[in-house]
N, C-alpha and C positions, 0 to 999 in steps of 0.2 A: 504494500500500500504506500502511496506517495505521502510524504510528510508535508506539513504546512509550508515549510521553507522551500521544498522542491516545487510545489505548486505555485508559490509566489514567484520563484525564479523562472518557471515556465511562462507565467503571465508577463513578467518583465521582458523575457525574450520575445514573446509575441508582440509586445509593444516596441520592439527593436531598441530596447534600452541596454546599454553596454554594462552597467553595474549590476552585480548579483549580490544577494544578501547571504549571510551565514547563519543569522538567527532573527527571529521576528522582533525580538526586543533589543537589537544591537544599537538602536538610537539613530541610525541613518534615516534620511528622508525616505528612501525606498522602503526600508523596513517599517517605518511609521505608517506609510500609505498602505502597505500590505496588511499590517495589523488592523488598520481602520476598516478596510473593505473585505477582508477574508470571510468573516462570519456572515455578513449580509449576502455576499455572493454565494456562499455555501447554502444558506437557507433558500435563496432564490432557485438555485439549481435543484435542490431536493424537492421543492414545490412544483417544478416544471414538468414532472412526469410521475406516474404512480409507482414509484420505486417500492418494491415489497419490503426491503430491509429498513426503509425509513418510516414505516407506518407503525403506529401503536394504537391498540384498541383498549378502551377502558369501559368498565361498567359504571354508568352514572348513578349517583345516589339520588333516590326519590326524596324530594323535600316535603311531600305531603300535598295539602290542598293548594291548588294554584291561586295566584293573586288576581287573576283575570278570568271572567266567565268564558272568555274565548279560548282559553287553554284547557286541555284535558289533563295534562301532567306538568309537573315542575321539577326540574333537576338542578343540582348544584353545578356551578360552572367548573369545568375540568381544570 
């Protein structure tokens, strides 16, 4: 599996940037930008397709009587 640093370096290479990073927290401008955008980009990529490994199902807790007559059930926010 690719590490965060190798993924960031691939992104820098894709952008035709000559500098590579050795660690996400090394303090360079490139590392700071990678640290800033890595998690949002990862979440966007995971939401882009129905990846079986990235799904999790939870049984919702029934909270009892709904607060609106238009609702039939009421669950806790996961």
